Structure formats: C-alpha cells, structure tokens
N, C-alpha and C positions, 0 to 999 in steps of 0.2 A: 628636523629640516635644516640645512645650512643657513648660518646667519645672513649671508648675502641675500638669499631668497626671502627670508623674513623681512628684512629691512626694505628690500625692493617692493614686496608686496604690500607692506604697511604704508609705504610712501605713496604708492599708486592709490591705495584705498583712502587715505588722507586727502589727496588731491581731488579725488572724485567726490567725496563727501563735501568738501568745501565748494566744489564747483556746483554740485546738486542744489545745495542749500542757498548758495549766493544768488543763483538764478532763480530758482523756484519760490524762494521766500519773498521775492518781490511782488508776487501775486496776493500775499496775505492781507494787505490793507483793504483789497476789494471786498473782503468778507470779514473784516476784523470785528465789526460790530456783531455780537452774538455768535462768535466763531464756533462755540461749542453749543450754545443753546440747548444743553442736554444735561440729564443726570446720568449716573452710572448705567441705566439701562436704556441709554439712547439707541435708536434703531433708525437706520437711513430710510427715507421715503422715496417713492418713484419720482417725486418732483424736486429733489434736492438739487441746487444749483451746482454745476460742475466744479466751479472754483471753490466753493465751500467744502465740498468733499475732498478736493485735492489739497487744500490748505490744512484741513483737519488731519489728513494723513501726514502732512509735512510736520506739523506741530507735534503730533503723537510720537513720530519717528524721532524727531530732535529730543524729545523728552525720554526716549528709551523704550516707549510702549510700542513695540514692533507689532503686536498682535492687533491693536487697534488701528494701527496705520494700515496694515494689510487689509483689514476689513473695509476701510475707506477707499483704498485704491481698487479693491475688487468690486465694490459698489459703483465706483466711478467707471470702471471697465464695462460693467453689465448695463448701466443706464444710458451710457453714451457711445454706443458701438460706431465704428467707421468715422471717428472724429479724432482731432488732435488730442482731445482729452483722454481718449482710450489709449492712445499711443504712450502718453505720459504715465497713465495708470499702470499699464503692463510693465514698463521699465522700472517704476518705482516699487512695484510689487516684487519684481525680481531682486531688487536692491535690498528691500526690507527682509525679504525672506532669507537672502544670503546673510545679512547682517545679524539676524537672529539665529542662524544655524539651522533653518528649515531648507536644507540644500536641495532636496528633491522638488520642493515646491519652487525654489529659485531656478532650478534647471527647466521646469515646465514653463515658467513665465519667460525666462530668457530665450528659450528655443522658439516659443511663440512669437516673440518680438522679432527675432531674426527671420522667422518664416514670413511674417506679415510685412516686415519693412527691412529687407535685406541691404538696401542701399541708404538707409538712413544714417545720419551722422553719428548716432548712438549705437549703431548695430555692432560695431566692434566692442563696445563696453558690454553689451548684452551677451556677446559671444564669450567674452572674458569671464563673465559672472557664470556662465554655463560651464566652462572648462574648469574654473576654479572650484565650483560646487562639486564636480566629480573628483577633482584632485583632493579636495578635503576628506573625501570618503574612501581613498584607496586603502585597502586592507593589507596586511602582511603577505609575504609571498606564499604562505601555506594555503591561502584561500583564493577563490576565483578573482581574476584580474580584469573583469568586464569594466569596472570603474576606471582603471588605469588606461585601458583602451579608449574609453569614452573621453578621458581627459586629454589623452594624446591627440585624438581627432579634433577636439575643440581648439587646442593650442596651434596645431598645424593649420586649422582654418584661419586663425588670426594672422599667421604668416602669409598664407596664400590669398586671402580675401581682403585684408586690412594691413598691408605691408607697411604703411606710413603712420599706423596708429601708435600711440604711447604705450601699448601693452606688448610690443613686439620683443623687447629685450627680456622681460619677465617670462613671456611665453617660451622664448628659446632655452632659457635656463631651465624651465620646468619640463620642457620636452625631454632634455637630457636626463633629469631625475626620474621621469616616468619611464623612459627607455631603460634605464638601469633596473628599475623595478621589474619590468617585463622580462628583461634578461635574467634577472635573479629567479623569476618563476621557472623559466626555461631550465636553468641550472638545477634547481630543486628537483624537478621532474627527472632530468638527466641522471642526477646521482641516484635517485631512487632505482631507475632501471639498471644502472651500472651495478648496484649493490645485489640486484637480483640476477646479475650476470646476463641480462638481456642487453648485450652490447650494441646490437644494431638499433634498437629503440633509443638507447642512450646517445648514440652517435647522431641520430637525427635531431635530438634536442640540442645538442651542442653545435650542430651545423647551423641551426637557426640563430643561435647567438653569434656565430661568425658571420652570417649573411645579413642580419638585421640589426645587430647590436654590437658591432665591432668596436665602436667608439665609446663603449661603456667599460666600467671597471671589472665587469664580468669576463671580459675576453681572454684575460691571461689564464684564468682557471679553465675555461672552455678549451683552450688549445692544449693545455696539460691533460685534461680529461680525454681529449681526442687521442693524444699519444697513447695514453693507458688502454683505452677501448681498441684502438687499431692494433696495438701489440697483442692484446687478448684475442683478437680476431685472426692474428696472423698476417695483418696487412702492414708489413714493415715499411714499405715505401711511404705510405700515408702517414704512418707514425713518425718516420723521420722528418717528413715535410712539416708536420704540425710542430714538433720540436724545434725545427730550423726557424720557422716563422716566429715562434715564441722567443727564441734566443736572439733573433736579428732585431725584433722590436722591443723586447723587454728583457735585456741581458741580465739585469740585476735582480730579477723576479725570483722569488723562491719557487714559484710554479715552474719556471724554466730549469732551476736546479734540479727539481724532482724529475722533470721530463728528460733532462739530459742524462741523469743517473740511470733511469729506466732504459733508454735506448742503449747506453754504453753497457749495461749489464747483459745485453743480448749481442754484444760484439759489434755494435752498429755505431755510427755517428749521425748527428742531426745533419740532414741534407735536403734541401728544398727542391722538389720537383716542380718547376714553374709552369708545367703543363697540367698540373693536377687541378681538380675542382677547388681544392682548399686554398692553394696559391692564388688562382684567379679570383675567387670569391673574395678572399681577404683584401686583395689589392683594390678590387672594385669598391669594397665596403668602406675602407678607410679614406677614400678620395671623394666620397659623396659630401 
C-alpha cells in the first residue's frame, strides 16, 4: 500500500484512539473501586453495573487485551439493550475487533451500529471501520473480489452519507486503490479469454475497464488490448479508435507504441471515430 495511504490511515486511527480514550476514560472513577474485582476466571453477571462493564472494557483495551475488552462490551450490549450504553458497547466492540484484526466481527458490529443509529455522530466512524475491515482483507486479483466491492461500497457511503466527516480524504484515496484492484481483475479475466482466442469475451472485459475504471492505471493496457482484439475480429474501425484514444491520452505509453505498431502493420493509422461507443464511453468516464 502506498506510503501516503498508510500515514493517512495511521493518523486517523491515532486521532480516534486518543478521542475514544480521552472521552470514555472520564467514566472510570465512577467504578474505580474494585474495577476488576475478579480473578482470571471472572464472568459477568446479569446485575453488573453498565459503567463497570464499560470501564473494564476500556481498561482491558488500553492494556492490549482486546479479547477481554470485547467480552465486556458484548456483555454490556446484551445486558442493556435500547440504551446509550448499548450504543457505546456496539461501537467499542467494532473498534476493539478491528484493532485486534478480527475484521469480520468488526464488520458485523460496525454495520449493526450504522443500521441502528445511522444519524448518530459516530455513524461515519462505524462506516469507516466497516469499509476498512473489508479493505484489509482484499485478496490478490486471481481470487474473488467481493471484499473489494464491499470496501468500495463502504468508502462510497462515507462520501455520500457523511461528506463532512474526517474520513472523506482517506476514503477517496482508498476508492481509487480499490477501483484499480477491480480493474486489474477485469484485465486478468480479459487476458485469459484473449489467450483462448475468445476475443468477444475478452472485449467485454476490457470494455468494463473503459466504462467503469477509466481513471485507473489499467486503462492503458485495456485500450491496447482492445486494439489487438478488434484487429483479430476484423473490426479495424474500432481498433483504430482504441489506438487513437490511447495515443491522444497516453502518447508516451509503451502500450500505445504497441497498439500503433499493430495498426500500422495492417496498413492503417490510429483514427478516432467520435461516434463509436468506445469514444463516447471513454469521454464520459474520464469526466466523472
């Protein structure tokens, strides 16, 4: 992951941790006496005071014992439904699970928070946890990209539902990263079909890159591959258009040099048909 993304994410995480503990730990004196009142086999009871459970979770989390913290927040959630304590418990459970790498549990808690309290001041944070938990689990392009799609949906929700939140800049950056990943998956499948000489199927994959991911680094190869496939199909006008768009927008690209050489080898020149689907689609995609 690029350094800018790492530093941005870490800065946000640090600010959030400081904010969470600075505010939440104010409650600890309320139950300071006998805060733990337990031994290693301590189990919560149905009568546990909510502030005690909450503060125990915070202390455990601050000490790095996320497993114990999660148990306290989950107990608080179950024992005090439909209260502000439950709201705090669900959010802190999401945060603790995310911090400990239990991403699926973090997703469940974060999504539940947003579902129950979509207008709450911390709903943007819960959405950010949800999106980042998916983002952390995105596999390489040879595997199914459902995680990438889920992360994309989460980050886009931050932009649409919480446009003034502090997570917008990081969400925008990660949306670009995820789109490049999804474009890479389309290219991988397209190249497979092309090697099998199933040019029509390959074209459909490359067209997806042009239509949905034109602002990713995959676009240059997609246009070059379209030139190859269209030439193989005998669709010279489309091939010339793909090469012309590539040359106009990325004149120094090796992909353009390859596409240009291919078109020239058939006695043709790159020439854009502005009425073609490719020309119209590309123009629309790069202006989004």
